[in-house]
C-alpha positions as CSV (number, residue, x, y, z in Angstrom):
1,M,42.6,-111.8,160.3
2,L,39.0,-112.6,161.4
3,I,36.4,-110.1,162.2
4,V,33.8,-111.8,164.3
5,I,30.3,-110.3,164.1
6,P,28.1,-111.9,166.9
7,F,24.8,-111.3,165.0
8,P,23.2,-112.6,161.8
9,A,24.1,-111.0,158.4
10,G,22.2,-107.9,157.5
11,G,22.1,-106.1,160.9
12,L,23.8,-103.0,162.1
13,A,27.0,-104.6,163.3
14,D,27.3,-106.7,160.1
15,S,26.8,-103.6,157.9
16,V,29.5,-101.6,159.7
17,A,31.9,-104.6,159.7
18,R,31.6,-105.0,156.0
19,A,32.1,-101.3,155.4
20,L,35.3,-101.5,157.5
21,L,36.7,-104.7,156.0
22,P,38.4,-103.5,152.8
23,L,39.7,-100.4,154.5
24,L,41.1,-102.4,157.4
25,E,42.8,-104.8,155.0
26,A,44.4,-101.8,153.2
27,E,45.6,-100.2,156.4
28,L,47.1,-103.4,158.0
29,G,48.2,-105.2,154.8
30,V,46.5,-108.5,155.7
31,P,43.4,-110.2,154.4
32,A,40.3,-109.7,156.6
33,V,37.5,-112.3,156.7
34,P,34.1,-111.5,158.3
35,I,32.5,-114.4,160.3
36,N,28.9,-114.2,161.7
37,R,28.6,-116.1,165.0
38,P,25.1,-115.2,166.2
39,G,23.5,-116.5,169.3
40,A,22.7,-115.6,172.9
41,S,22.2,-112.0,172.0
42,G,25.8,-111.7,170.9
43,A,27.4,-113.6,173.8
44,I,28.5,-116.5,171.7
45,G,30.6,-114.4,169.3
46,A,31.9,-112.2,172.1
47,A,33.0,-115.3,174.1
48,H,34.8,-116.7,171.1
49,V,36.9,-113.6,170.8
50,A,37.4,-113.3,174.6
51,S,39.0,-116.7,174.6
52,A,40.9,-116.3,171.3
53,K,44.7,-116.1,170.9
54,P,45.6,-112.5,171.7
55,D,47.7,-111.9,168.6
56,G,45.6,-109.2,167.0
57,Y,44.2,-111.5,164.3
58,T,40.8,-112.1,165.9
59,L,38.7,-109.0,166.3
60,L,35.1,-108.5,167.5
61,L,32.8,-106.0,165.9
62,T,29.7,-105.7,168.0
63,L,27.0,-103.5,169.4
64,S,26.5,-101.6,172.7
65,S,24.5,-104.4,174.1
66,I,27.8,-106.2,174.9
67,T,27.9,-104.1,178.1
68,T,25.0,-106.0,179.5
69,L,25.7,-109.6,178.4
70,P,27.5,-110.8,181.6
71,E,24.8,-109.2,183.8
72,Q,22.1,-110.8,181.7
73,A,23.5,-114.3,182.5
74,R,23.8,-113.6,186.2
75,V,20.2,-112.3,186.4
76,N,19.0,-115.5,184.8
77,G,21.1,-117.7,187.0
78,Y,23.8,-118.7,184.5
79,K,27.5,-118.4,184.5
80,P,28.5,-115.6,182.0
81,A,30.0,-116.9,178.8
82,F,32.6,-114.1,179.2
83,E,33.4,-111.1,181.3
84,L,34.0,-107.6,179.9
85,Q,37.4,-107.6,181.5
86,Q,38.4,-110.3,179.0
87,L,38.0,-107.9,176.1
88,A,40.0,-104.7,175.3
89,P,38.3,-101.9,173.5
90,I,39.9,-100.6,170.3
91,A,37.5,-98.0,168.9
92,R,33.8,-97.0,168.6
93,F,32.9,-96.3,165.0
94,S,29.3,-95.3,164.8
95,S,26.1,-94.6,166.7
96,E,22.7,-94.6,165.3
97,A,19.4,-93.2,166.4
98,L,16.5,-95.6,166.7
99,V,13.1,-95.2,165.1
100,L,9.8,-96.4,166.4
101,V,8.3,-98.0,163.3
102,V,5.1,-99.9,162.4
103,P,4.1,-101.8,159.2
104,G,2.8,-99.5,156.5
105,A,-0.6,-101.2,156.7
106,S,-0.9,-100.5,160.4
107,H,-3.8,-98.4,161.7
108,L,-1.3,-96.7,164.1
109,Q,-0.4,-93.2,163.0
110,R,1.1,-91.7,166.2
111,A,3.2,-93.0,169.1
112,S,0.4,-91.9,171.5
113,Q,-2.0,-94.3,169.7
114,L,0.4,-97.2,170.2
115,I,0.7,-96.4,173.9
116,E,-3.0,-96.1,174.3
117,Q,-3.6,-99.4,172.6
118,A,-1.1,-101.1,174.9
119,R,-2.8,-99.5,177.9
120,R,-6.2,-100.9,176.8
121,Q,-4.7,-104.3,175.9
122,P,-1.8,-105.2,178.2
123,R,0.7,-107.6,176.7
124,R,-1.3,-107.7,173.5
125,V,0.7,-105.1,171.5
126,S,3.8,-107.0,170.2
127,Y,7.2,-105.8,169.2
128,A,10.2,-107.5,167.6
129,S,13.7,-107.1,169.1
130,S,17.2,-108.1,168.2
131,G,17.3,-110.3,171.3
132,N,16.7,-110.4,175.0
133,Y,18.2,-107.3,176.8
134,G,19.6,-106.1,173.5
135,A,19.7,-102.7,171.7
136,V,15.9,-102.8,171.0
137,H,14.6,-104.7,174.1
138,L,16.1,-102.3,176.7
139,P,14.8,-99.0,175.3
140,V,11.4,-100.4,174.6
141,E,11.1,-101.7,178.1
142,G,12.3,-98.3,179.3
143,L,9.4,-96.8,177.3
144,A,7.0,-99.3,178.8
145,A,8.1,-98.5,182.3
146,A,7.8,-94.7,181.7
147,A,4.3,-95.1,180.3
148,A,3.2,-97.8,182.9
149,I,2.2,-100.2,180.1
150,Q,3.2,-103.8,179.1
151,F,4.1,-105.0,175.6
152,N,4.4,-108.5,174.3
153,H,8.2,-108.9,173.6
154,V,9.1,-111.2,170.7
155,P,12.9,-111.6,170.6
156,Y,14.8,-112.6,167.4
157,A,18.4,-113.6,166.8
158,G,19.4,-110.1,165.5
159,G,18.2,-106.9,164.0
160,A,17.8,-108.3,160.5
161,P,15.3,-111.1,161.4
162,A,13.5,-108.7,163.7
163,L,13.1,-106.3,160.7
164,Q,11.8,-109.2,158.6
165,A,9.2,-110.1,161.2
166,L,8.0,-106.5,161.2
167,L,7.9,-106.3,157.4
168,G,5.9,-109.5,157.5
169,Q,3.4,-108.0,159.9
170,Q,4.1,-110.7,162.5
171,V,4.5,-108.0,165.2
172,D,2.9,-104.6,165.7
173,F,6.1,-102.5,165.9
174,S,9.8,-102.3,166.6
175,L,12.5,-99.8,167.5
176,L,15.2,-100.1,164.8
177,P,18.2,-98.2,163.5
178,R,17.5,-95.5,160.9
179,S,19.8,-97.3,158.4
180,A,17.6,-100.5,158.7
181,V,14.3,-98.8,158.1
182,S,14.9,-95.8,155.7
183,A,14.5,-97.8,152.5
184,H,11.4,-99.5,153.7
185,M,9.9,-96.1,154.8
186,R,10.5,-94.8,151.3
187,S,8.7,-97.8,149.8
188,G,5.8,-97.4,152.2
189,R,6.3,-100.8,153.8
190,L,7.1,-99.1,157.1
191,R,5.9,-95.9,158.8
192,A,7.8,-94.1,161.5
193,L,6.0,-92.8,164.6
194,A,8.9,-91.3,166.5
195,T,12.7,-91.2,166.6
196,L,14.8,-91.8,169.7
197,S,17.2,-88.9,169.2
198,A,18.0,-85.4,170.4
199,G,16.9,-83.8,167.2
200,H,14.9,-84.3,164.0
201,W,16.0,-86.8,161.3
202,S,17.1,-84.7,158.3
203,A,15.8,-87.3,155.9
204,W,12.4,-87.4,157.6
205,P,12.0,-84.0,159.4
206,D,8.3,-84.6,160.1
207,V,8.9,-87.6,162.3
208,P,8.7,-86.3,165.9
209,T,11.3,-87.1,168.5
210,F,10.3,-89.2,171.5
211,Q,10.2,-86.1,173.7
212,E,7.9,-84.4,171.2
213,A,5.7,-87.5,171.1
214,G,5.4,-87.3,174.9
215,I,7.8,-90.2,175.6
216,N,10.5,-89.4,178.1
217,I,13.2,-92.0,178.5
218,D,16.9,-91.7,179.1
219,H,18.5,-94.0,176.6
220,G,21.5,-93.4,174.3
221,P,21.7,-94.7,170.7
222,P,23.2,-98.1,170.0
223,W,26.8,-98.0,168.8
224,T,29.2,-100.2,167.0
225,G,32.7,-100.9,168.3
226,M,35.7,-103.1,168.0
227,F,37.4,-105.3,170.7
228,V,40.3,-107.7,171.0
229,P,41.2,-110.2,173.7
230,A,42.4,-108.3,176.8
231,A,45.8,-109.9,176.8
232,T,46.6,-108.5,173.3
233,S,49.9,-106.7,173.5
234,K,50.1,-102.9,173.7
235,C,52.1,-102.8,170.5
236,T,49.4,-104.7,168.7
237,T,46.5,-102.6,170.1
238,R,48.3,-99.4,169.2
239,R,48.7,-100.6,165.6
240,L,45.0,-101.5,165.5
241,R,44.0,-98.2,167.0
242,A,46.1,-96.3,164.5
243,A,44.6,-98.3,161.6
244,C,41.1,-97.6,162.8
245,A,41.8,-93.8,163.2
246,N,43.1,-93.7,159.7
247,L,40.2,-95.5,158.1
248,V,37.6,-93.5,160.0
249,A,39.2,-90.3,158.6
250,S,38.8,-91.6,155.1
251,S,36.0,-90.4,152.8
252,E,35.4,-94.1,151.8
253,F,34.3,-95.0,155.3
254,F,32.3,-91.8,155.8
255,N,30.5,-92.4,152.6
256,A,29.8,-96.0,153.5
257,I,28.3,-95.0,156.8
258,D,26.3,-92.2,155.2
259,R,24.9,-94.4,152.5
260,A,23.6,-96.7,155.3
261,Q,22.0,-93.7,157.0
262,G,24.4,-94.2,160.0
263,Q,26.2,-91.5,162.0
264,L,30.0,-91.5,162.4
265,A,30.8,-91.4,166.2
266,Y,34.4,-92.4,166.4
267,L,36.0,-92.8,169.9
268,D,39.6,-94.0,170.4
269,A,40.2,-96.6,173.1
270,P,40.6,-94.3,176.1
271,D,37.4,-92.4,175.5
272,F,35.6,-95.6,174.5
273,E,36.7,-97.3,177.7
274,R,35.2,-94.4,179.7
275,L,31.9,-94.7,177.8
276,L,31.9,-98.5,178.5
277,A,32.3,-97.9,182.2
278,V,29.3,-95.6,182.4
279,E,27.0,-97.7,180.2
280,T,27.9,-100.9,182.0
281,V,26.6,-99.5,185.2
282,K,23.5,-97.8,183.7
283,L,22.4,-100.6,181.4
284,G,23.2,-103.3,184.0
285,A,20.7,-101.6,186.4
286,L,18.1,-101.7,183.6
287,V,18.7,-105.4,183.1
288,R,18.2,-106.1,186.8
289,R,15.0,-104.1,186.7
290,I,13.7,-106.2,183.9
291,G,14.8,-109.2,185.8
292,K,14.8,-112.9,184.9
293,L,13.1,-113.9,181.7
294,D,11.2,-117.2,181.4
């Protein structure tokens, strides 16, 4: 069995996939091999699974940005590499609040300072993202629209390289998952200015929420979820759903997500499918507002 991760190693999807792997093997009784197939903001890996044999042995573990990938292609005048209807949702596993972070050496101490600097220097304040229209790009551009400012967007091929660019002070800031930044915050290499969440971060209660920092955007947290080719039989999808439900209920999986500072947010296929329908409309509209990228 192959678990395709459409991003480089080290990012959020990769971390969750590797936490799932041994538990999924035990539940299904077959070896599971992770394969990173990065590129095109996750479209290459998703297209690989969409066109795979629907036998339940090729799975996709990806991020919420999958809901926008076909619309991204259309906005930019390309034929989509796949359509969402070619994939069947199995389960959502986790969601994770994003944190607005700067290098520890940055002069910026508050989110308001970042916004004011961008207002004084349009397109000069730079940020790293996990890719065009992805889980970082969309909310940051939502922030820019709400504050009537313009940033310099520097897209990378996933969350891990975006984090490395920030740590290397190649960009001014990013908006990354808590699990990706917490260790670097403890070491002082990164500093949090605000968290995109409904409440405070228990590990860092002094970090204000976006709303407390004066930033009002309507954007949910990125999530991780599993998909199979749409033609996969109901018998096979039921087996996969049952395996996922069992492993999510295990202390091993909870502890793995907790160690990574993630948040368990399991949804079985029917509820996950309803979430996908809502987010596809909402985020597709945001992609169209951003428009074609040169």
